N, C-alpha and C positions, 0 to 999 in steps of 0.2 A: 444863707444860700439863695433865698429869693427865687426868682423865676429860672435861675441857672440850673436848678435841679431838674427842671422839666425839659430843658433844651435837648439833651441827648436822646430823649424819647421820640422826638419828632425830627431831629436833624438827619436821620436816614433818608428823608424825602429829598435831600440835596443830592443824593447819589443816584436817583432815578434816571436823570438824563444820560449819565455815563453808562449805566447798566444797559441801556438800549443802543447807544452809539458805539460802545466798545465792541459789541458783537460783530459789527461789520466793518469798522474803520480802524481797528487796532489789530496788530498781530495777535493770534490767539494766545500765545505764551504770555505776552505783555498784559493782555486783557484779563486772563485768568489770575495772574499774580496780583494785579492792581485791585480787581474786584474782591478777591479773597481778603486781602489786607484791610481794605476799607470796611468790608462787612464785619470782620472780626473786631476791629477797633470800635466800630459803632455799637456792636452787640455787647461788648464788655462794658462800655460806658453806660449804655442804657440799663443794663442789669445792675451795675453799681448804683445808679441813681434810684432804681426801684428798691434796692436794699436800704439805701439811706432813708427813703420815704417809709419803708416798712418799720425801721427802728423808731421813727417818730410816731407812727401809727400804733405799734405794739405797746409803746410806753403809755398810751392813753387807755389801754384795756385794763379792766379791773383784774387783780390777781396775777398780773404779769411778773416775771422774775427779774425785770430790769430795775435799776435804782430808782427810787421815788423822784429824785431830782430831775430825771429825764422827761418827766411829764410836766415840768414847770412851764408857765406861760412864756418865759424867755426862749425855751427850746422850741415850743410850738410856733412862736413868732418867726422862726427862721424859715418856715415853709408856708407859702401862700395856701389858704384854704386847707390848713393842716388836718382838720378833722376828717374831711372827705378824702383828700389825697393820701393821707397816711393810712387810713383803714382800707382804701381801695388797693393800695400797693401790696397788702398782705396776700390776698388771693391771687393777685396778678403775678407776684413773684413765685407763688406756689405752682401756678400753671406753667410758668417758664421753666422752673426746675423739673417738673414732671415731664414736660415735652422734651427737654434736652436729654433727660435720663432715658426716656423711651427710645429716642434716636440712637443714643450710644448703645443701649441694650440690644436693639435690633441689629445694629452693625456688628457688634461683637458676637451675637448669637449666630448670624449667618456665616461670618468668617470662620468661627470655631467649628460649626457643623461641616462646612466645606473642607476644612483642613482634616478633620477626622475622617470624612468620606474618602479623601485622597491619600490617606496614610499608606495604603498598600499599592497605590497606582504607580507604575514605573515612570521615570522621567523627572529630572530635577526641576525643570523650568516649564515644561509643557505636559499637560495631562489630557489625553484624548479618551473620552468615555464612550463606550458603546451604548448609546441611549437614543430612543426614538423621539425624544423631545429636542428640538433645535435650540441651542444656546451656546454662548461663548462670553467669557468675561475675564477680567484680570483680578486675581486673588492676591491681596497684599499680605505681607508678613515674611520676614527674612529676605530672601532674594525674590520672592514672589513667584507665582505660577500662573500660566495661562491655561484656563480650563475651557475645553471645547467638546461638543458632542459630535458623534459621527453623523447624526442627522443634519446638522448645520453644514459640516464640512462637505458632505455629499452633494449639497445644493450649490456649492461654489466651484468654479473652475480652479485649476492649479495656481494660476497667477492671483486670483482673488483670495485663495487661501493664504498665500504669502502676504497679501495686503492685510488680511485679518490678523495674522500673527504679528506683523510689524506694528499694527495699530495697538494691539493689546500690550506688546512689549514697550511701546512708548508710554502707555499708561503706567506701567510698573516703574520704568526708568525715572519718570518725572514725578512719581508719587502722587498721581492725580487723586487717589482716594482721600488724601489729606485735605486737598482743596475742596472736594465734594463734601466731606464730613464737616469741615469748618463752615462752609456755606450753609449747609442744612441746619447746623446748630445755631448759627447766627439768625437764620430765619425763624427758628423756634423762639429765640430770645426776644426778637422784635419783629412783628409781622410786616413792618414797613421795609424790611430787608428782603422780602420774598422776591422782588424783581432781580436783586443781585444774585440770589441763589439760582434762579432760572438762567441768568446769564452765565454764571460760572459752569453750570451743567453743560451748556452749549459750547462755551469757549474751550472747556477742557477736552471735549470731543473733537472740536476743530483743531486744537493743538495736536492731538494724536493723529488726526487725519493728515495734517501737513507732515508730520514726522514719518508716517507710513508712506506718503507719496514720495518723500525724499528717499526713503529706503528702497522702495520698489522701483522708482524711476518712471512711473507712469500714473499721472493723476486720474486718468479715466478709469484705470483698473480699480483704484481705490474707490472711486465713485460708484462703480458697478457693485463692488463688494458691499458697500454700505447699503445700497438699495436692496440687494438680495437679502442681506442679513436682517434688515429691518422688516422685510416681508415674512421671513421665516421665523425670526426670534424677536417678538415684540417687547420683551422686558428683561430686566436683570433681577437676580435674587433680592437685591436691596438697592435703594436709590443712591447709596453712598459707594457702590461698586461701579467701576467704569467698564464700559463695553462698547464694541463697535455698533451694536444695535440698541444703544441706549435710547429711551424715549425722548422725544423732542422733535424739532423741525428738521427732519431728515432731508426734505427737498432743498432747504437752504444749505445744508452741508454739501449735498451733491452739486448744487449750483456753484458753490464756492470752489469746489475742486475742479469744476470745468472751466473756471476762470484762472487767470495767472496767479501765481503764488504771491501772497501778501508780503509787503516789505517788512523786514525785521527791524523796526525801529524800537528803541528801548522806551522812549517817552514821546508822546505826540506834541506837535508844535502848539503853542498857546494861541496861535492865530488861526486855528481851525475850530470847527464846532466840537469835535471830540476832545480837542485840547482844552477848550474852555470848560467842557463838562468834567474832564479829568481833574483839572485844577479846582473846580467847584466841589467835587467829591472829596478831594484831599483837604480843602479848606473846611468842609463840613466835618470830616473826621477829626481834624485838629481842634476845631471849635468844640466838638463833642468831648474830646479828651480833656481840654482845658476846663470846660464847664463841670464835668464830673469830678476832676481833681479839686477844683475850687470848692465844690459842694462838700466833698469828703473832708477836706481840711477844715472848712468852716464848721461843719457839724461836730467833728472831733473836738475842736477847741471849745465849742459851746457845751458839749456834754462833759468835758473835763471841768469846765467852770461850774456846771450845775451839779456835779457829783460831790456829795458831802465827803469830807476827809475822814 
Protein backbone atom coordinates (compact mmCIF):
# COMPACT_ATOMS: atom_id res chain seq x y z
CA UNK A 1 0.00 0.00 0.00
CA UNK A 2 2.75 2.45 0.89
CA UNK A 3 1.85 6.10 1.18
CA UNK A 4 -1.24 5.57 -1.03
CA UNK A 5 -3.19 4.50 2.04
CA UNK A 6 -2.70 7.95 3.56
CA UNK A 7 -3.61 10.01 0.48
CA UNK A 8 -7.43 9.78 0.83
CA UNK A 9 -7.10 11.19 4.35
CA UNK A 10 -5.65 14.47 3.07
CA UNK A 11 -6.93 14.71 -0.52
CA UNK A 12 -10.11 16.52 0.65
CA UNK A 13 -7.87 19.58 0.86
CA UNK A 14 -7.97 19.64 -2.95
CA UNK A 15 -11.71 20.43 -2.80
CA UNK A 16 -11.40 23.53 -0.63
CA UNK A 17 -11.06 25.96 -3.57
CA UNK A 18 -14.22 24.73 -5.28
CA UNK A 19 -16.11 24.75 -1.99
CA UNK A 20 -15.61 28.51 -1.84
CA UNK A 21 -15.86 29.39 -5.51
CA UNK A 22 -18.90 27.23 -6.27
CA UNK A 23 -21.03 29.16 -3.79
CA UNK A 24 -20.95 32.31 -5.91
CA UNK A 25 -19.89 31.25 -9.41
CA UNK A 26 -21.95 28.15 -10.14
CA UNK A 27 -25.68 27.70 -10.38
CA UNK A 28 -26.82 26.52 -6.93
CA UNK A 29 -28.23 23.29 -8.37
CA UNK A 30 -24.93 22.40 -10.04
CA UNK A 31 -22.90 23.44 -7.00
CA UNK A 32 -25.01 21.38 -4.59
CA UNK A 33 -24.78 18.22 -6.67
CA UNK A 34 -21.08 18.61 -7.42
CA UNK A 35 -20.06 19.31 -3.83
CA UNK A 36 -22.21 16.50 -2.45
CA UNK A 37 -20.76 13.91 -4.82
CA UNK A 38 -17.18 15.02 -4.15
CA UNK A 39 -17.74 15.02 -0.38
CA UNK A 40 -19.32 11.56 -0.36
CA UNK A 41 -16.63 9.99 -2.54
CA UNK A 42 -13.82 11.45 -0.47
CA UNK A 43 -15.48 10.51 2.82
CA UNK A 44 -16.00 6.89 1.75
CA UNK A 45 -12.42 6.62 0.53
CA UNK A 46 -10.89 8.10 3.68
CA UNK A 47 -13.05 5.86 5.89
CA UNK A 48 -12.01 2.80 3.87
CA UNK A 49 -8.34 3.66 4.33
CA UNK A 50 -8.86 4.13 8.06
CA UNK A 51 -10.42 0.67 8.14
CA UNK A 52 -7.43 -0.80 6.31
CA UNK A 53 -5.06 0.82 8.77
CA UNK A 54 -7.20 -0.43 11.64
CA UNK A 55 -6.86 -4.02 10.40
CA UNK A 56 -3.08 -3.72 10.46
CA UNK A 57 -3.16 -2.07 13.88
CA UNK A 58 -5.60 -4.54 15.39
CA UNK A 59 -3.50 -7.48 14.22
CA UNK A 60 -0.64 -6.19 16.38
CA UNK A 61 -2.70 -6.17 19.59
CA UNK A 62 -2.25 -9.14 21.91
CA UNK A 63 -5.27 -11.41 22.17
CA UNK A 64 -6.94 -10.13 18.99
CA UNK A 65 -9.26 -12.55 17.13
CA UNK A 66 -7.52 -12.05 13.76
CA UNK A 67 -5.30 -14.76 12.20
CA UNK A 68 -1.74 -14.77 13.55
CA UNK A 69 -0.32 -14.38 10.06
CA UNK A 70 -1.85 -10.92 9.78
CA UNK A 71 0.72 -9.58 12.24
CA UNK A 72 3.70 -10.88 10.25
CA UNK A 73 6.42 -8.39 9.27
CA UNK A 74 5.41 -8.73 5.59
CA UNK A 75 1.95 -7.37 6.42
CA UNK A 76 3.23 -4.55 8.60
CA UNK A 77 5.74 -3.58 5.92
CA UNK A 78 2.83 -2.63 3.64
CA UNK A 79 2.09 0.42 5.84
CA UNK A 80 4.67 3.11 6.57
CA UNK A 81 5.08 3.60 10.33
CA UNK A 82 2.68 0.70 10.80
CA UNK A 83 2.89 0.58 14.58
CA UNK A 84 1.87 4.20 15.08
CA UNK A 85 -0.50 4.55 12.12
CA UNK A 86 -2.22 1.22 12.67
CA UNK A 87 -2.93 1.75 16.33
CA UNK A 88 -3.94 5.39 15.85
CA UNK A 89 -6.48 4.31 13.24
CA UNK A 90 -8.42 2.23 15.78
CA UNK A 91 -9.69 5.12 17.96
CA UNK A 92 -9.95 7.37 14.89
CA UNK A 93 -12.31 4.97 13.16
CA UNK A 94 -14.29 4.55 16.38
CA UNK A 95 -14.74 8.33 16.61
CA UNK A 96 -15.86 8.49 12.96
CA UNK A 97 -18.39 5.69 13.48
CA UNK A 98 -19.76 7.28 16.65
CA UNK A 99 -20.05 10.74 15.06
CA UNK A 100 -21.84 9.40 11.96
CA UNK A 101 -24.15 7.27 14.09
CA UNK A 102 -25.03 10.29 16.24
CA UNK A 103 -25.85 12.38 13.16
CA UNK A 104 -28.09 9.66 11.73
CA UNK A 105 -29.74 9.07 15.10
CA UNK A 106 -30.50 12.76 15.57
CA UNK A 107 -31.91 13.09 12.04
CA UNK A 108 -34.17 10.06 12.47
CA UNK A 109 -35.27 11.09 15.96
CA UNK A 110 -36.29 14.58 14.86
CA UNK A 111 -38.13 13.39 11.75
CA UNK A 112 -39.95 10.63 13.63
CA UNK A 113 -41.03 12.99 16.41
CA UNK A 114 -42.26 15.50 13.86
CA UNK A 115 -44.24 12.86 11.95
CA UNK A 116 -45.85 11.58 15.15
CA UNK A 117 -46.75 15.13 16.20
CA UNK A 118 -48.34 15.80 12.80
CA UNK A 119 -50.25 12.52 12.63
CA UNK A 120 -53.58 14.18 13.42
CA UNK A 121 -52.98 17.50 11.69
CA UNK A 122 -55.08 17.93 8.53
CA UNK A 123 -53.48 18.65 5.18
CA UNK A 124 -51.48 16.12 3.14
CA UNK A 125 -48.65 18.46 2.14
CA UNK A 126 -48.85 21.54 4.40
CA UNK A 127 -49.26 21.58 8.18
CA UNK A 128 -49.91 24.95 9.83
CA UNK A 129 -49.61 24.69 13.60
CA UNK A 130 -51.03 27.23 16.08
CA UNK A 131 -47.80 27.87 17.92
CA UNK A 132 -46.27 30.98 19.49
CA UNK A 133 -42.78 29.88 18.39
CA UNK A 134 -41.94 30.98 14.83
CA UNK A 135 -40.62 28.20 12.58
CA UNK A 136 -41.02 26.61 9.17
CA UNK A 137 -39.21 23.67 7.62
CA UNK A 138 -39.54 20.90 5.04
CA UNK A 139 -40.19 17.50 6.62
CA UNK A 140 -39.04 14.64 4.36
CA UNK A 141 -40.67 11.25 4.08
CA UNK A 142 -43.17 10.01 1.50
CA UNK A 143 -44.46 13.03 -0.36
CA UNK A 144 -43.06 15.25 2.36
CA UNK A 145 -44.82 17.98 4.31
CA UNK A 146 -44.23 21.67 4.85
CA UNK A 147 -44.49 22.54 8.53
CA UNK A 148 -45.07 26.16 9.55
CA UNK A 149 -46.28 27.89 12.68
CA UNK A 150 -48.85 30.64 12.80
CA UNK A 151 -46.34 32.85 14.63
CA UNK A 152 -44.06 32.87 11.59
CA UNK A 153 -46.83 33.17 9.01
CA UNK A 154 -48.36 36.12 10.87
CA UNK A 155 -45.07 37.97 10.49
CA UNK A 156 -45.07 37.64 6.69
CA UNK A 157 -47.11 39.37 4.03
CA UNK A 158 -49.30 37.19 1.77
CA UNK A 159 -46.78 37.30 -1.08
CA UNK A 160 -43.98 36.44 1.31
CA UNK A 161 -45.97 33.45 2.58
CA UNK A 162 -46.25 32.19 -0.98
CA UNK A 163 -42.49 32.58 -1.30
CA UNK A 164 -41.97 30.63 1.92
CA UNK A 165 -44.15 27.73 0.76
CA UNK A 166 -42.52 27.74 -2.69
CA UNK A 167 -39.11 27.61 -1.04
CA UNK A 168 -39.99 24.69 1.22
CA UNK A 169 -41.72 22.89 -1.65
CA UNK A 170 -38.51 23.19 -3.67
CA UNK A 171 -36.61 21.56 -0.80
CA UNK A 172 -39.00 18.60 -0.86
CA UNK A 173 -39.08 18.26 -4.64
CA UNK A 174 -35.29 18.23 -4.97
CA UNK A 175 -34.78 16.04 -1.87
CA UNK A 176 -32.39 18.53 -0.35
CA UNK A 177 -32.41 16.71 2.97
CA UNK A 178 -30.42 13.93 1.28
CA UNK A 179 -27.74 16.36 0.19
CA UNK A 180 -27.59 17.90 3.66
CA UNK A 181 -27.44 14.55 5.42
CA UNK A 182 -24.74 13.25 3.06
CA UNK A 183 -22.65 16.41 3.53
CA UNK A 184 -22.94 16.25 7.31
CA UNK A 185 -21.97 12.57 7.38
CA UNK A 186 -19.01 13.28 5.10
CA UNK A 187 -17.80 16.04 7.42
CA UNK A 188 -18.09 13.65 10.36
CA UNK A 189 -16.03 11.06 8.49
CA UNK A 190 -13.25 13.51 7.59
CA UNK A 191 -12.89 16.94 9.24
CA UNK A 192 -11.18 18.25 6.09
CA UNK A 193 -14.59 18.04 4.39
CA UNK A 194 -16.24 20.60 6.67
CA UNK A 195 -15.87 23.44 4.13
CA UNK A 196 -17.82 21.32 1.65
CA UNK A 197 -20.56 20.74 4.22
CA UNK A 198 -20.82 24.48 4.85
CA UNK A 199 -20.98 25.12 1.12
CA UNK A 200 -23.68 22.47 0.54
CA UNK A 201 -25.85 23.96 3.30
CA UNK A 202 -25.61 27.34 1.58
CA UNK A 203 -26.03 26.19 -2.03
CA UNK A 204 -29.02 24.00 -1.15
CA UNK A 205 -30.76 27.04 0.30
CA UNK A 206 -29.77 29.10 -2.72
CA UNK A 207 -31.16 26.40 -4.99
CA UNK A 208 -34.50 26.59 -3.20
CA UNK A 209 -34.31 30.41 -3.26
CA UNK A 210 -34.03 30.40 -7.05
CA UNK A 211 -36.86 27.89 -7.42
CA UNK A 212 -39.05 30.02 -5.16
CA UNK A 213 -38.21 33.16 -7.13
CA UNK A 214 -39.13 31.39 -10.36
CA UNK A 215 -42.43 30.15 -8.86
CA UNK A 216 -43.40 33.49 -7.32
CA UNK A 217 -42.10 35.60 -10.17
CA UNK A 218 -40.56 38.25 -7.95
CA UNK A 219 -37.01 37.90 -6.61
CA UNK A 220 -37.41 40.83 -4.21
CA UNK A 221 -40.39 39.21 -2.52
CA UNK A 222 -38.37 36.06 -1.86
CA UNK A 223 -35.50 38.18 -0.53
CA UNK A 224 -37.83 39.96 1.90
CA UNK A 225 -39.31 36.65 3.03
CA UNK A 226 -35.83 35.27 3.74
CA UNK A 227 -34.84 38.33 5.74
CA UNK A 228 -38.00 38.34 7.85
CA UNK A 229 -37.96 34.58 8.43
CA UNK A 230 -34.32 34.70 9.50
CA UNK A 231 -35.13 37.39 12.07
CA UNK A 232 -38.16 35.54 13.39
CA UNK A 233 -37.00 31.92 13.19
CA UNK A 234 -33.24 31.57 13.74
CA UNK A 235 -32.92 27.77 13.58
CA UNK A 236 -34.34 24.44 12.40
CA UNK A 237 -35.02 21.34 14.53
CA UNK A 238 -31.97 19.59 13.03
CA UNK A 239 -29.16 20.75 10.74
CA UNK A 240 -30.11 18.07 8.19
CA UNK A 241 -33.59 19.58 7.67
CA UNK A 242 -33.93 22.33 5.09
CA UNK A 243 -35.75 25.58 5.82
CA UNK A 244 -36.13 29.12 4.56
CA UNK A 245 -34.55 30.47 7.74
CA UNK A 246 -31.69 27.97 7.87
CA UNK A 247 -28.60 29.24 9.68
CA UNK A 248 -25.97 30.65 7.40
CA UNK A 249 -25.02 33.79 5.44
CA UNK A 250 -28.52 35.20 5.00
CA UNK A 251 -27.22 38.59 3.73
CA UNK A 252 -25.43 36.79 0.88
CA UNK A 253 -28.64 34.95 -0.05
CA UNK A 254 -30.57 38.20 -0.07
CA UNK A 255 -27.90 39.92 -2.15
CA UNK A 256 -27.94 37.05 -4.65
CA UNK A 257 -31.70 37.37 -5.04
CA UNK A 258 -31.42 41.10 -5.63
CA UNK A 259 -28.99 40.36 -8.47
CA UNK A 260 -29.92 38.75 -11.82
CA UNK A 261 -30.68 35.04 -11.85
CA UNK A 262 -27.58 32.84 -12.29
CA UNK A 263 -26.96 31.08 -15.59
CA UNK A 264 -27.99 27.43 -15.47
CA UNK A 265 -24.84 25.82 -16.86
CA UNK A 266 -24.32 22.14 -16.11
CA UNK A 267 -20.51 22.36 -15.85
CA UNK A 268 -18.19 25.37 -15.67
CA UNK A 269 -15.64 26.12 -18.33
CA UNK A 270 -12.14 24.87 -17.59
CA UNK A 271 -10.78 28.31 -18.53
CA UNK A 272 -12.28 29.95 -15.43
CA UNK A 273 -11.19 29.91 -11.79
CA UNK A 274 -14.24 27.94 -10.69
CA UNK A 275 -13.76 25.56 -13.62
CA UNK A 276 -10.17 24.86 -12.63
CA UNK A 277 -11.27 24.38 -9.02
CA UNK A 278 -14.04 22.00 -10.07
CA UNK A 279 -11.68 19.93 -12.20
CA UNK A 280 -9.18 19.95 -9.33
CA UNK A 281 -11.80 18.64 -6.92
CA UNK A 282 -12.87 16.00 -9.44
CA UNK A 283 -9.24 14.94 -9.90
CA UNK A 284 -8.82 14.80 -6.12
CA UNK A 285 -11.89 12.60 -5.78
CA UNK A 286 -10.65 10.31 -8.56
CA UNK A 287 -7.19 10.09 -7.02
CA UNK A 288 -8.77 9.33 -3.65
CA UNK A 289 -10.86 6.53 -5.16
CA UNK A 290 -7.90 5.05 -7.00
CA UNK A 291 -5.64 5.24 -3.93
CA UNK A 292 -8.18 3.59 -1.64
CA UNK A 293 -8.94 0.88 -4.22
CA UNK A 294 -5.24 0.20 -4.72
CA UNK A 295 -4.67 0.00 -0.97
CA UNK A 296 -7.64 -2.30 -0.44
CA UNK A 297 -6.66 -4.72 -3.20
CA UNK A 298 -3.02 -4.74 -2.08
CA UNK A 299 -3.88 -5.43 1.54
CA UNK A 300 -6.33 -8.20 0.63
CA UNK A 301 -3.68 -9.93 -1.47
CA UNK A 302 -1.09 -9.58 1.29
CA UNK A 303 -3.47 -10.91 3.94
CA UNK A 304 -4.46 -13.85 1.78
CA UNK A 305 -0.81 -14.72 1.29
CA UNK A 306 -0.14 -14.38 5.04
CA UNK A 307 -3.16 -16.43 6.14
CA UNK A 308 -2.23 -20.04 6.84
CA UNK A 309 -4.19 -22.66 4.89
